[in-house]
SETI-571813 format. One record per residue (C-alpha): residue in one letter; x, y, z. Coordinates in steps of 0.25 Angstrom, whole numbers, padded with zeros to 4 digits, always signed. Layout:
REM SETI-571813
AXYZ ...
END
This chain:
REM SETI-571813
M+0162+0413+0620 K+0171+0403+0627 Y+0186+0405+0624 L+0193+0393+0618 E+0208+0392+0622 P+0216+0386+0610 P+0219+0372+0614 K+0234+0367+0614 L+0235+0356+0604 Q+0247+0346+0606 L+0249+0343+0591 L+0251+0358+0588 D+0261+0359+0600 R+0269+0347+0595 L+0270+0352+0581 S+0275+0366+0586 E+0286+0359+0594 F+0290+0350+0583 R+0290+0361+0572 G+0298+0371+0580 K+0298+0386+0578 V+0291+0393+0566 D+0293+0407+0563 F+0279+0414+0562 S+0284+0428+0564 N+0278+0439+0554 T+0268+0428+0551 V+0253+0431+0549 L+0243+0419+0549 V+0230+0419+0541 G+0221+0407+0541 I+0208+0400+0538 Q+0206+0390+0549 H+0195+0383+0557 V+0193+0392+0569 L+0193+0381+0580 T+0200+0379+0593 S+0211+0371+0586 T+0214+0383+0577 A+0217+0391+0589 S+0227+0381+0594 L+0234+0382+0580 M+0235+0397+0581 V+0241+0396+0595 K+0252+0387+0590 L+0255+0397+0579 E+0255+0408+0589 Q+0265+0400+0598 A+0274+0399+0586 G+0274+0414+0584 L+0262+0418+0575 D+0255+0428+0584 Y+0240+0427+0585 E+0239+0441+0579 R+0244+0436+0566 M+0234+0426+0564 F+0222+0428+0556 L+0211+0417+0555 L+0198+0414+0547 G+0190+0402+0551 K+0179+0395+0543 V+0165+0398+0548 Y+0162+0383+0549 S+0174+0380+0557 S+0176+0392+0566 N+0172+0391+0581 P+0169+0405+0587 Q+0176+0401+0600 S+0189+0397+0593 A+0188+0410+0585 E+0188+0418+0598 A+0200+0410+0603 L+0208+0413+0591 K+0204+0428+0592 R+0208+0428+0607 L+0221+0424+0603 G+0222+0436+0594 I+0220+0429+0580 F+0212+0436+0570 V+0199+0427+0567 H+0191+0432+0555 P+0177+0435+0558 S+0172+0426+0546 S+0177+0414+0553 L+0164+0414+0560 K+0155+0420+0550 L+0148+0415+0537 D+0140+0423+0527 S+0130+0412+0525 V+0128+0397+0527 T+0126+0391+0513 L+0132+0381+0503 L+0130+0390+0491 E+0143+0397+0494 D+0157+0391+0497 Y+0160+0396+0512 R+0174+0398+0507 V+0170+0411+0499 Q+0167+0418+0512 L+0179+0412+0519 G+0187+0417+0507 E+0182+0431+0510 A+0185+0431+0524 A+0199+0425+0521 A+0202+0436+0512 D+0199+0446+0524 L+0207+0437+0533 I+0220+0438+0524 A+0218+0453+0523 T+0218+0455+0538 A+0230+0445+0540 N+0237+0453+0529 E+0236+0466+0537 R+0243+0459+0549 L+0253+0452+0540 R+0258+0466+0534 S+0262+0470+0548 Q+0271+0459+0550 P+0286+0461+0547 K+0292+0455+0534 P+0294+0444+0531 R+0280+0440+0535 R+0271+0428+0533 L+0257+0425+0531 L+0253+0411+0535 V+0240+0405+0530 L+0233+0394+0537 D+0221+0390+0527 S+0210+0380+0527 G+0204+0379+0513 G+0214+0387+0505 T+0205+0400+0506 L+0216+0409+0513 I+0227+0403+0505 G+0220+0406+0492 L+0218+0420+0496 V+0232+0423+0501 N+0237+0417+0488 H+0228+0426+0480 H+0233+0438+0488 R+0247+0434+0489 A+0252+0447+0483 S+0246+0456+0494 I+0252+0448+0506 D+0266+0453+0509 A+0271+0441+0516 E+0275+0426+0514 I+0263+0417+0514 V+0262+0403+0518 A+0250+0394+0520 V+0244+0381+0526 E+0232+0374+0520 Q+0223+0365+0529 T+0213+0359+0520 R+0213+0351+0507 S+0203+0360+0500 G+0213+0372+0503 A+0224+0364+0497 R+0215+0362+0485 A+0213+0377+0484 I+0227+0380+0485 R+0231+0370+0474 D+0220+0378+0465 L+0227+0391+0467 T+0233+0396+0454 K+0246+0401+0460 P+0249+0398+0474 L+0258+0409+0480 L+0260+0403+0494 P+0265+0390+0501 V+0254+0382+0508 I+0257+0371+0517 N+0247+0360+0514 V+0242+0354+0527 A+0229+0350+0520 E+0235+0339+0512 S+0246+0335+0521 R+0246+0320+0524 A+0246+0323+0539 K+0232+0330+0537 L+0226+0321+0526 R+0229+0308+0533 H+0226+0312+0548 E+0217+0323+0549 S+0205+0317+0540 P+0201+0307+0551 Y+0198+0317+0562 I+0191+0327+0552 A+0183+0316+0546 S+0179+0311+0560 A+0175+0325+0564 I+0166+0326+0551 I+0159+0313+0554 D+0157+0317+0569 K+0151+0330+0566 M+0143+0325+0554 R+0136+0315+0563 V+0132+0325+0573 E+0127+0335+0563 I+0119+0324+0556 Q+0111+0321+0569 K+0107+0336+0569 L+0100+0335+0556 P+0084+0335+0556 M+0083+0321+0551 E+0086+0307+0557 T+0099+0302+0552 Y+0112+0296+0557 L+0125+0295+0551 P+0125+0279+0551 N+0113+0280+0542 L+0118+0289+0531 K+0124+0285+0517 T+0136+0294+0516 L+0144+0301+0505 V+0157+0307+0507 V+0162+0316+0496 G+0177+0318+0495 A+0187+0307+0497 G+0198+0316+0502 A+0205+0314+0516 I+0192+0319+0524 G+0182+0312+0515 M+0189+0299+0515 E+0190+0299+0530 V+0175+0303+0532 A+0171+0292+0523 K+0180+0282+0531 Q+0175+0286+0544 L+0160+0286+0540 T+0161+0272+0534 N+0152+0263+0542 K+0146+0275+0549 V+0136+0278+0538 A+0126+0270+0531 E+0135+0271+0518 L+0147+0279+0513 T+0152+0283+0500 I+0162+0293+0496 Y+0164+0301+0483 D+0176+0308+0477 P+0178+0313+0463 D+0192+0308+0464 D+0194+0294+0460 E+0207+0292+0467 R+0200+0296+0480 V+0188+0287+0477 A+0198+0275+0475 V+0204+0278+0489 A+0191+0279+0495 R+0187+0265+0490 K+0200+0259+0495 N+0196+0264+0508 G+0183+0256+0507 L+0174+0268+0504 L+0163+0268+0494 A+0163+0278+0483 S+0152+0284+0475 S+0149+0294+0464 L+0144+0308+0470 R+0130+0307+0464 A+0128+0293+0470 G+0134+0297+0484 L+0125+0309+0485 S+0113+0302+0481 R+0114+0291+0491 S+0120+0298+0503 Q+0113+0304+0515 L+0126+0310+0520 I+0136+0317+0511 I+0150+0322+0516 G+0158+0331+0508 C+0173+0331+0510 V+0178+0337+0497 G+0182+0351+0502 K+0175+0358+0490 S+0162+0358+0483 W+0159+0345+0476 L+0144+0344+0473 P+0142+0344+0458 K+0131+0353+0453 N+0117+0347+0455 S+0123+0335+0463 E+0114+0340+0475 R+0103+0333+0468 H+0109+0319+0473 I+0109+0323+0487 R+0099+0316+0495 D+0088+0322+0504 E+0093+0323+0518 A+0107+0320+0514 I+0117+0326+0524 L+0129+0334+0518 V+0142+0336+0526 S+0155+0343+0523 G+0168+0337+0528 S+0177+0347+0521 S+0178+0362+0522 S+0169+0374+0520 N+0155+0372+0514 V+0160+0367+0500 E+0155+0352+0501 F+0141+0355+0497 L+0141+0369+0491 G+0129+0372+0482 L+0118+0366+0491 R+0108+0375+0497 L+0106+0376+0512 L+0091+0377+0516 D+0092+0386+0528 G+0106+0393+0527 S+0107+0405+0535 D+0115+0418+0536 E+0116+0418+0551 D+0129+0415+0559 G+0137+0407+0550 S+0147+0401+0561 K+0135+0394+0567 L+0127+0390+0554 V+0138+0383+0548 H+0136+0372+0558 R+0122+0370+0555 N+0116+0359+0546 Y+0108+0363+0534 P+0097+0358+0525 V+0102+0358+0510 K+0092+0358+0498 V+0095+0347+0489 P+0086+0342+0477 N+0082+0329+0485 G+0078+0337+0497 T+0086+0342+0509 A+0100+0338+0513 W+0107+0343+0525 I+0121+0349+0526 L+0129+0349+0539 N+0136+0361+0545 A+0131+0370+0533 G+0140+0362+0524 F+0153+0366+0531 P+0162+0355+0537 V+0154+0347+0547 D+0166+0344+0556 F+0166+0359+0560 D+0155+0361+0570 G+0158+0375+0576 S+0165+0370+0588 P+0179+0374+0593 A+0185+0360+0590 P+0176+0352+0580 I+0188+0342+0579 P+0194+0338+0593 L+0207+0347+0595 H+0215+0334+0598 T+0212+0330+0584 I+0212+0343+0576 Q+0225+0347+0582 Y+0231+0339+0571 T+0225+0348+0560 M+0230+0360+0567 A+0244+0354+0569 L+0245+0352+0554 M+0241+0367+0551 L+0251+0371+0561 A+0262+0363+0554 G+0258+0369+0541 A+0259+0383+0547 Y+0273+0380+0553 Q+0277+0375+0539 A+0271+0386+0531 T+0278+0397+0541 D+0291+0390+0541 G+0292+0392+0526 P+0287+0381+0516 S+0298+0375+0508 T+0291+0377+0494 G+0279+0384+0489 P+0269+0390+0485 G+0257+0381+0485 L+0254+0369+0494 L+0265+0363+0502 G+0265+0350+0510 L+0265+0350+0525 D+0279+0347+0531 E+0280+0332+0532 R+0288+0332+0545 L+0277+0340+0552 Q+0266+0331+0547 D+0273+0319+0552 F+0275+0325+0566 L+0260+0329+0567 I+0256+0315+0563 R+0265+0309+0573 E+0260+0318+0584 A+0246+0317+0581 R+0246+0302+0581 S+0253+0302+0594 R+0242+0310+0600 N+0231+0302+0593 I+0226+0314+0585 I+0227+0306+0572 
END
């Protein structure tokens, strides 16, 4: 296996210079992050700030974990959980986050052993993507003898944190920062569309993106951007969201909105950008024969409940990047990337490093702010406006956003 050297990312360097010294002494990091080349670069910056690699414990999501990147992290001395590259089975009948949660609980136990060896006062820094780790740490707060601070990367994670009965730790909300919502979605949407176009050509039927009537489900930041970028690139485009305010915004942007039933019935391409299960019971009867189903969010939640026709229990790290036939009442549909986000293709850098460094810089900003001591808490806290403004300026000057 070829060794990947973590690349130097200018935006992370500039943020580090701007922010100045942060005290990471006696701190242990535990994180659910995409195991990619850019993640290794983020860990390098944290190590340079004083957080030793031996105090970093990471769990990757199988659909976004690259074996070479995992090896690069391990060579640095970082603990990478074995489940980062394993999957019990490829199926849409179980939420992948169940397996992820089991591995996350094991990761926390492993990290907590190292944490106990640190002198007091000590700190646990949680970098999460989806809220799984934060939820578990919150549940087991009494057994963790340390200050705990966290950073959340995704909107689905922010929703999960809001649903906690009693949040016991401060969480820097990178997910819903204006710097992320306004400027990340264009390049994420572009990656979704580019990868989707490639995968459609692999299907055993003659079809092309410009010929497809398309439904985008979910009018959040990513869904709206996917819909905007697909306008005039497909035969017809409609958008569906149960939130009337979001639908009104979509219409102001010139998009055609429809009911879910009408959208499913007429569309040959269905792109889910919700971040949770949204298919009502029995609604699969409205999905057309040879429809193409695509996830533009996280995990495998967009089309939960549908049945893959040739799922396998082989090496999950490979099979998550296959396209599968799905049984629907009208015939057979196709789901890209096993129902996982289509913009992850198993490569070390599915989004160019020049671009994705903006997302990594936002997470680094969140880690700096969390470690420096949130001003209030517990619960979700806004990302420092000064750091946001700095990153936006720097990213624009480098033509990143």
